[in-house]
C-alpha positions as CSV (number, residue, x, y, z in Angstrom):
1,M,22.8,-34.8,34.3
2,V,26.5,-34.8,33.1
3,H,25.4,-36.4,29.9
4,R,22.9,-33.6,29.2
5,S,25.4,-30.9,30.0
6,C,28.0,-32.4,27.6
7,R,25.3,-32.6,24.9
8,G,24.5,-28.9,25.4
9,R,28.1,-27.9,25.2
10,T,28.6,-30.0,22.1
11,A,25.6,-28.5,20.5
12,A,26.8,-25.0,21.4
13,L,30.2,-25.8,20.0
14,V,28.8,-27.1,16.8
15,L,26.5,-24.1,16.4
16,S,29.4,-21.7,17.1
17,T,31.6,-23.5,14.6
18,L,28.8,-23.3,11.9
19,A,28.2,-19.6,12.6
20,A,32.0,-18.9,12.4
21,T,32.3,-20.9,9.2
22,A,29.3,-19.0,7.7
23,L,30.8,-15.7,8.7
24,L,34.1,-16.6,7.1
25,L,32.5,-17.7,3.9
26,A,30.4,-14.5,3.8
27,L,33.5,-12.4,4.3
28,A,35.5,-14.3,1.7
29,A,32.6,-13.9,-0.8
30,A,32.4,-10.2,-0.1
31,A,36.1,-9.7,-0.5
32,H,36.0,-11.6,-3.8
33,A,32.8,-9.9,-5.0
34,G,34.4,-6.5,-4.5
35,E,37.5,-7.2,-6.6
36,L,36.0,-6.0,-9.9
37,A,34.4,-3.0,-8.3
38,N,37.7,-2.1,-6.7
39,R,39.4,-2.2,-10.0
40,L,36.8,0.1,-11.5
41,V,37.5,2.9,-8.9
42,G,39.4,5.8,-10.4
43,T,39.2,8.4,-13.2
44,W,38.8,7.2,-16.7
45,R,39.4,9.4,-19.8
46,V,37.0,8.9,-22.7
47,V,39.0,7.9,-25.9
48,R,36.3,6.4,-28.0
49,Y,32.5,6.9,-28.1
50,V,31.1,5.0,-31.1
51,D,27.6,3.9,-32.1
52,T,27.0,1.3,-34.8
53,D,23.4,0.8,-36.0
54,A,22.0,-2.6,-37.1
55,S,22.9,-1.9,-40.7
56,G,26.5,-1.2,-39.8
57,K,26.5,2.6,-40.1
58,V,29.0,4.0,-37.7
59,T,28.4,7.4,-35.9
60,Y,30.5,9.4,-33.5
61,P,27.9,11.4,-31.3
62,F,30.7,13.4,-29.7
63,G,33.2,13.5,-32.6
64,E,35.9,11.0,-33.5
65,K,38.0,12.2,-30.6
66,P,35.6,13.0,-27.7
67,S,36.8,14.6,-24.5
68,G,35.6,13.7,-21.1
69,Y,35.8,11.6,-18.0
70,F,34.0,8.9,-16.0
71,V,34.9,9.1,-12.3
72,Y,34.1,6.2,-10.0
73,D,35.0,7.0,-6.4
74,P,35.6,4.5,-3.6
75,T,32.4,5.6,-1.7
76,G,30.2,4.5,-4.7
77,H,29.7,7.9,-6.3
78,L,30.2,8.7,-10.0
79,S,30.4,11.6,-12.3
80,V,30.3,11.5,-16.1
81,Q,31.1,14.3,-18.4
82,I,31.6,14.1,-22.2
83,M,32.1,16.9,-24.7
84,R,32.0,16.8,-28.5
85,T,35.3,17.7,-30.1
86,P,36.1,19.9,-31.7
87,A,34.3,22.1,-29.2
88,R,31.4,24.3,-30.4
89,P,32.3,27.9,-31.2
90,R,31.5,30.5,-28.6
91,F,28.1,32.1,-28.8
92,A,28.1,35.0,-31.3
93,A,26.8,37.4,-28.7
94,G,29.9,36.7,-26.6
95,D,27.7,35.9,-23.6
96,D,26.6,32.4,-22.6
97,A,23.3,33.7,-21.4
98,K,22.5,35.3,-24.8
99,G,22.9,32.3,-27.1
100,T,20.5,31.8,-30.0
101,D,18.1,28.8,-29.8
102,A,20.3,27.1,-32.4
103,E,23.5,27.8,-30.4
104,V,22.0,26.6,-27.2
105,R,20.7,23.5,-28.8
106,A,24.1,22.7,-30.4
107,A,25.8,23.2,-27.0
108,Y,23.3,20.9,-25.3
109,D,23.6,18.2,-28.0
110,G,27.4,18.4,-27.7
111,Y,27.7,17.7,-24.0
112,V,26.5,15.0,-21.6
113,A,26.9,15.3,-17.8
114,Y,25.4,13.4,-15.0
115,F,26.2,12.3,-11.4
116,G,25.0,9.8,-8.9
117,T,26.0,6.5,-7.4
118,Y,27.0,3.2,-9.0
119,R,26.8,-0.5,-8.1
120,V,28.6,-3.4,-9.7
121,D,27.2,-6.8,-10.5
122,E,30.4,-8.8,-10.4
123,R,28.9,-12.0,-11.8
124,R,27.5,-10.3,-14.9
125,S,30.2,-7.6,-15.3
126,I,27.6,-4.8,-15.3
127,V,28.1,-1.4,-13.6
128,T,24.8,0.4,-13.1
129,H,24.9,4.2,-13.0
130,V,22.1,5.4,-10.6
131,V,21.5,8.9,-11.9
132,E,20.7,11.5,-9.3
133,G,21.1,14.5,-11.6
134,S,21.7,15.1,-15.3
135,L,22.0,17.7,-17.9
136,N,19.5,15.5,-19.8
137,P,16.3,15.6,-17.6
138,S,15.1,12.2,-18.8
139,Y,18.2,10.6,-17.2
140,T,17.6,11.9,-13.7
141,G,16.2,9.3,-11.4
142,T,17.0,6.4,-13.8
143,D,19.3,3.3,-13.5
144,Q,21.6,3.0,-16.5
145,P,23.2,-0.5,-16.7
146,R,26.5,-0.7,-18.5
147,P,28.0,-4.1,-19.4
148,F,31.8,-3.6,-19.1
149,K,35.2,-5.3,-19.3
150,L,38.4,-4.2,-17.7
151,H,41.7,-4.9,-19.5
152,G,44.4,-3.4,-17.3
153,D,44.0,0.3,-17.6
154,V,41.4,0.1,-20.4
155,L,37.7,0.1,-19.6
156,V,35.3,-1.0,-22.3
157,I,31.6,-0.4,-22.0
158,Q,29.6,-2.1,-24.7
159,A,26.0,-2.9,-25.2
160,R,23.4,-3.6,-27.8
161,D,20.2,-1.6,-27.7
162,D,16.7,-3.0,-28.5
163,D,17.0,-1.7,-32.1
164,G,20.3,-3.5,-32.7
165,T,22.5,-0.5,-32.2
166,I,25.8,-1.3,-30.6
167,Y,27.2,1.2,-28.2
168,L,31.0,1.2,-27.6
169,R,32.7,3.4,-25.0
170,E,36.4,3.0,-24.5
171,L,38.1,4.7,-21.6
172,H,41.7,4.8,-20.3
173,R,42.6,5.1,-16.7
174,V,44.2,8.4,-15.7
175,R,47.3,7.9,-13.7
């Protein structure tokens, strides 16, 4: 009977030790996994927004000096706003509700805004923007994966589209 009791205690001790070890490994992995995501948290000013097509033609969809911010908060929410510079002129009517079709289209084409949540794939260095709402209706409800690199206070998002276009977004941390 004593022998069986000792075996039971030994088994319980081994199982407890294994469970504690597994818990510690999981906590260590979670702490390490969040390192890149933690470095991403903050406000980032857009300084470069460049597209280069497969033939090498460079375009600046929001001008050569775009204005805007990406905000990643610690709760996993994000907000992105980018505006073409120089800014479009005010509507001729002097009233934003009375713009011509061309004025409204130019304003729409010169601004991007969306919000939602984000998740970070640490292993692949991809931040996925989970878009909950957007000025562009086709973005709402989509996941937008963004391969990125962090170099101190510089965030570079760069990807190649299916047609060979390279998208480059450079942002600097706001302090």
